[in-house]
N, C-alpha and C positions, 0 to 999 in steps of 0.2 A: 453575350456572356454576362455583362453587367446587370442584366435584368434577371439573372438566375436568383432564385430564393436562397440557395446555398451561399452564393457570393454576397448577397445583401446582408444575410445573417452574419457572415464572417466579418464584413466591414463594420457592422454594428458592434461586434465584440471587440474589434481592434480599437474603434473609437472610444469605447468605454474603458478599455485598458489604458489608453493614452490619457484620459481624464483622471484615472486613478494614479498615474505617475505624479501628478501635481500635488497629491495629498499623502503620498507614501514616503516613508523615511528610508531612503536608499543610500545614505551616506556611508563612508568608510571612516571609522574613528580610531583605528589601531595606529600605534606610533610608527611602526615600520612594516606595513602589510606585505610589500613586495619582497622584503628581506625574509620575512617569515615564510612566505610562499616558496622562495628559493630554497630555504633550509628544508622545507617539507619535500620538495622534489629531489633534493640531495639524499634525503632519507629513503625515498622510493627507489632511487638509482642504486644506492648502497645500503640495502636493508641489513639489519643486524639480527640474525637468528640465534646468536649465542647467549643473549641476555634474556631469553624468553623460556625459562625453565617450565613455565606454566602453559606453554603453547599447546602441548598435546592434550592436557586436561581441558583447556578452553575450547579446543576444537571438538573434542568428544562431547562436552556439555552442549555446545551449540547444535550439533547434529542430533543429540538425544532429545532436546526440547523440541526441535523441528519435527522429528519423526513422530513423537508421541502426540504433540499438539495437532499436527496435520492429520494423523491417523484418527484421533478422536473426532476432529472436526469433519473429516470425510464420512465417517460412520454416521454421526449425528445428521450431517447434511443429506445423506442418502435417505435416511428415514423421513426427514422433513420433506424431501422432494416428492416422496410418494403421496403426501397429503398436502402438497403445495397449492392445490386448488382452493383450499380453505382460506378465506380472507384473514382469519386470525393467525394462521401459520405464516402467510405472506407478510403480515404486519410485524410479527415476531421476528422473522428473519431480517426484515429491513432494519429493525431497531438494533438488534445485536451486532449486525455488520456495520452499522453507522458509527459505532463507538470503537475507536482505535485500540489496537492491542496494548499500547502503553497506558491508555486510560484504564483498561481492564486490569493491567498489572498494578497500577497505583491503587485501585480499589482493593484488590486482593492482598496487597502488601499490608493494609491496615489491620487485617485480622489473621492472615496466614503467615505474615512476615516473609523472610527470604527462604521460604520452603519451596521445593520443586513444584508443588501444586500451583503456586502462584504463576510461574512461567508457563506451565502446561495449559491451565485454564485461560490465561491471557491470549494464547494463540488459538486454542480450540473453540472458544465461544464465538468470536467474530468470524472465524473460518467456517463454522457450521452454518452461519447465515449466508455466507457467500456460496458454499457448496450446495446448500438447499436450493437457492435460486438458480444457479447455473445447471446443476444436475436436472432440475425440473424442466428447464428450457431444452436441454439436450434430449430428454426423454420425449418431450412433446413434439420434437421435430422428426421423430421416427415415423416410418411408413405404417399406417394403421391396417393395411391390407393383410399382412400375415395373421393378425388376430382373428380375422373373419374366416380363416381356413382351419382353425382348430376344431377338433371334435367336440360335440356337445357334452357338457359336463366337466370340461377341463377346469381345474382349479385356478383361482385368480393368481396365485403365486407362480404356478407353473406357466401360465399364460404370460405373465410379466417377464419371466426369465427367458422364455423361448421366443418371444416376439420383440418387445421393446428393448430389453437389456441386451440381447444378442446383437441388435443393430447399433445400439448406442455405445457398446463396450469400448471400441477404439477411441471414441471421442471422450468418454469418461476417463479412460486411462491417460490420454494426452493432457486433459485439463488438470487432472490430479497431479501429474508430474510437474506441470507449471506451478501449481500451488505449493508443491514441495519446495521448489526454488524460492518462492515467496516466503515460505515458512522458515527457511534457513536465514533469509534476510531479517525477518521479524525476530527470530531467536537471537541473532547477533545484537540487534538493537536493544533487546531486553537487558543487556548488560549495562545500559546507561541508567537503569533504575536499581541496579545492584545485583542482578542475577549473574552467576559466574560463567558468562559466555564471552565471546570475543570482544563485544562492545565494552565490557567492564575493564578489560586490560588495555583496550585502545584508549579509553578515557584517561586511565591512570598514566599511560605513557605520554599522552599529550600534556597532561598537567605537569609532568616532570620535564618536558621539553626533550624527550628522547625520540627524536624524529626517525632515527634509524630503526628503532623498535616499532614505531608506528608504520613505517614502510614494510617491515616484515609481516606485521599483522594484516595490513591491507592486501599485500600480495598473496598471502595465504588465503584470504577470503576470496579474492578473484579466482585463484586456481581452484578452490573448492566449488565455486559456482560454475566455472567454465567446463570443468570435468564431470559435472553431475551425471551426464548420460553414460559416462564410462564406468563409474562405480555404483550408480544407482540402477543396476540392471533389474528388470522385472522379477527374475528368479531369486534375487538377493533381498528384495524388499521385505518379504515375510521374516527373514532372519534379522534384518535391521529393526523391524517393529517389535520382535520378541526381545531383542537385546536392549533396546533403547530405554525402557523403564528402569532397568537396573544400572544405567549409566547416568542418571539424572543427578546423582549425589544425594546428600541428606541435608536436612535443616533442623532447626529447633522443633520440638514437638508442638503440634497445633493445639492451642488452647481454645476449645470450642466456646468457652464463655465469652471470649473476645468477639467471636462471630455473632453470638446472640446479642451482645451489647451494641455491636455496630448497627445491626438492623433494627433494634428496638429503641436505641437511644441516640447513637452518634449521628445518624442521618435524618433524624426527626428534626424539622426546623426549630431553631432556638425558641421562637415565641410560643410554639405549642408545648415544648418541654417546660417552659417557665410559666405556663398558664395564662398567657397574654391574650389568647383567643384569636378569632379571625381578624380583628382589627390590627392587632400586633403583627400577625402574619402578613397582612397586606402592606403595612409600613416596611416590614423586613424585606419583602420581595421588591417593593418599589426602590428601596435603597440599593439592593443588590443589582437590579437592572440598570439603574442610572449610573452607578459607579464602576461596575465591572462587566455585566453582560453586554450592554449596548456598545461600549468601547471595544470589547473583545469581538463582538459580531462585526462591527465596522471594519476593524483591522483584518479580520479573517476574510471578509468579502473582498476588500481591496487587494490584499496579497494574492488571494486565489485568482482574481480576474487577471492580474498582471502575469502571474505564473502560467495560467491557462493559455493566454495568447502567445507568450514567449515559447511555451511548449510547442504550439502549432507551428511557429516560425522555424524553430530548430528542427522539428520533424521534417518539414518540407526541404530543409537543407541537407538533412542526414540520410533520408531514405535511399538515395542513390548508392550509399555504401553497401546496402544489402541487395541491390538489384543487379542481375546479370546483364542488363542492358547498358550498364555504365562501368562495370568492372571486368577484369580478366583474371587469369589464374594467379597473377601476382598480387593485384590490388584487392581481389575478392576476400581472401583470408584476413588482410589488414583491416578492411572495412568491417568485417564480421567481428574481429577482435575489439575494435573501437566501440561498436554497439554493445558488445557483451559487457565491457567495462562500465559503460554509461548506465545500462539497465540493471547491472548487478550491484551498483552502489546504492544502498538505501538512502532515501532523501534525508532521513534524520541524521545518518552518519555524515553525509556530505555537508549538510547544514552545520553540524557541530564543528567540522574541520574549518569551514569558511568563517564561522563566527570567531574561532580562535585566531584566524589570520587577519580578518577585517574589522572585527569589533561588532557590537550588537546593533543591528538594523534589520530591515526587511530584505536587503540585498542578498545576503547569504541564503535566506530561505527561498527567494525567487529563483536564484541560480540553481540551487539544489533540486527544487521541484521540477524545473524545466529540463535540466540535464537528464535526470532519471527517467521522467515520463517520455521525453522525446526519444530516448534510447529504446524504450519499449515500443512505442508507436512506429518509430522509424524502421525497426526490425520487421514489424508486422506488415507495414505498407510496402517496404522493399520486397518482402516475400510475396506480397500480392501482385506486384508488377512482374514477377517471374512467370506468372500464369498468362501474361499478355503476349500474344504473338504479333510482332511488327511486320510490316511489309518489307520486302527486300530493298526497296528504294526509300525506306524511312530515313528522315534526317538524323543527324548525330549531334552530340554535344548539347549546347544550350537549347537548340530548337527541338531536339528529341525530348528534353526535360520539360520545356514549356508548352509544346504543342501536341506531343504524342502521349506522354505518360501521365503527367500531373493532372490534366483534365479528366483522364479516365479513372484515376484513383482518388479524386477529390471527395467524392461521396463517402467511400469507405474511410478515408482520412478523417472527415468530420464525425463520422459515426464513432470511431475509436476515440477521438478527442472528447466528444461529449460523454462517452462512457467514463473516461478518466477524470472528467470534471468533478464528480462526486468524490473520487479517490484523492484528487488534489486538495479539495476542500477538507477532507478528513485529515490529511497530512499537515495542511496549513494550521489547523487547530492544535495538533499535538506538538508542532514545532515551538509553540509558546513555552513549553517546558525549558527550552534553551534560553529564554529571556526575551523573545519577541512578543510584543503585547497582543497576541491573538488569544482566543478563548483558553487555550492550554496554559497560558501564563497565569491566568486568574484561577484556573483549576489547581495548578501546582501550588500557587500561593496560599489558597484556602487549605490545602492538605498540610502544607508546612505549618500553618497556624492552628492546625487541629480543628478546623471548622469543616467537618465532613458534610454537614448539611448544605453549606454553600457550594462545596465541590460537587455534590450530587446534582444540585439544581443546574449548575453550569454544564456538567456533562450531559444532562438531559437536553439542555438547549442546543449543545453541540450536535447531538444525535438528530434532533428535529431539524436543525439547519441542513445537515447532510441529507436527510430524507427529502427535504424540500428541493434541494438542488438535483437530486436523483430523479425526482418526479418531473422537474422542468426539463432536464436533459432528455428523458424518455419522450416527453411531449414534443420537443424540438426534432428528435430523430423521426418521430411519426409524421410530424408536419412536413418535414423536408423529404420524407420517404427515403430515409437513409437505411440501407440494408446493413444489419448487424446481427449475426446469428450467434447463439451461445457457443457454437463449436469454434468460433474465432475470438472468444473473449481474450483481451490482452491481460 
């Protein structure tokens, strides 16, 4: 077992994470962290729904942004999937999905302001890149044989619909439903940059110390996600999509001259605007890299590595909660509920809460990333074990976990973990907006200082870093021969 390439790779990642612990800032600096945590739990146990007159409006706005953003993203992604064989299209999809929704929102805020278009595009653009990639992979996995049986002269569109689409349709629907859940989380998080969704009111309640209101908002969010399959019926989706654009609310009129100025002046590097030429540009870039980009990259990589390994450890501990081989009729629903709560809580939201309780350091971000992602992978791996049939005399308890099931699902576990690696990196960068010194911290600082040229360079570096990690993760999956199909994307 110890000679296995998968085990050796896992140990290398663990060793690297242990090394990162020595250079990471994981301290707790809050005055009374456990007292604050107790007050938060008290708010969750005794939520106050009476002080939230805006609750209905926040809920409607959250769903409206999610449906419109995901709907546009899925439509654009489907069109991109049809031409995904082009290297230009693949590169374009990789780039737009490598930039987090909050980064897109920060960009659009500069010229659209708090207009609904800001929130819609912030979700739709990165989701289009994700949908394009996954839809293309799902279509590629269909059986090519039906296409050979079509009569001569059948049009390409008809052939596509009756062969590949008909086979892929259930998987396309399943994945789109999953992305809708992600879209609701993204929509809620947009409230932290000023959009009128649940996150906006949650931040306000925290700032005022109204933990009972925080509890009400969080419980509402969990109920919204956990009941998604009940109210988001396929027959109702068209109705939601039609109604959603009219429920986004309104904002100040868009001043298109601001858009023009942003692209022609604001994001042009200062040396070029001031006529300092290439030499001035080089000095400007060197200063930006040495003082902001390199420290941001270092902290992003350190935090990502620790969070990735902790995610893996928590996943191996949590997957039995979703496995029929370890649960019964009583414990099964409890385990399912725990994993729903973990995976339904956006990393940004959980990191924000922990930062308020523990103070600014990497620790809240590590815990938030690990908890959310282990909830997702634990659910998927637990569901994978349900497909395994054990012998009648198979051992139980720890022996069943260590000798029967974990070795069988370790390959898929690593595949899912490496897939989430790029996503963890993306979230790590954006958590800098909360005050952690990752790349997002320097992006947000540049925007606050109205230095959009610096912000755009740092966002570009973030995207390239995410693309690099995605390439490395795919190389590792191929080298280790880890099976990971588009139909099981987490």
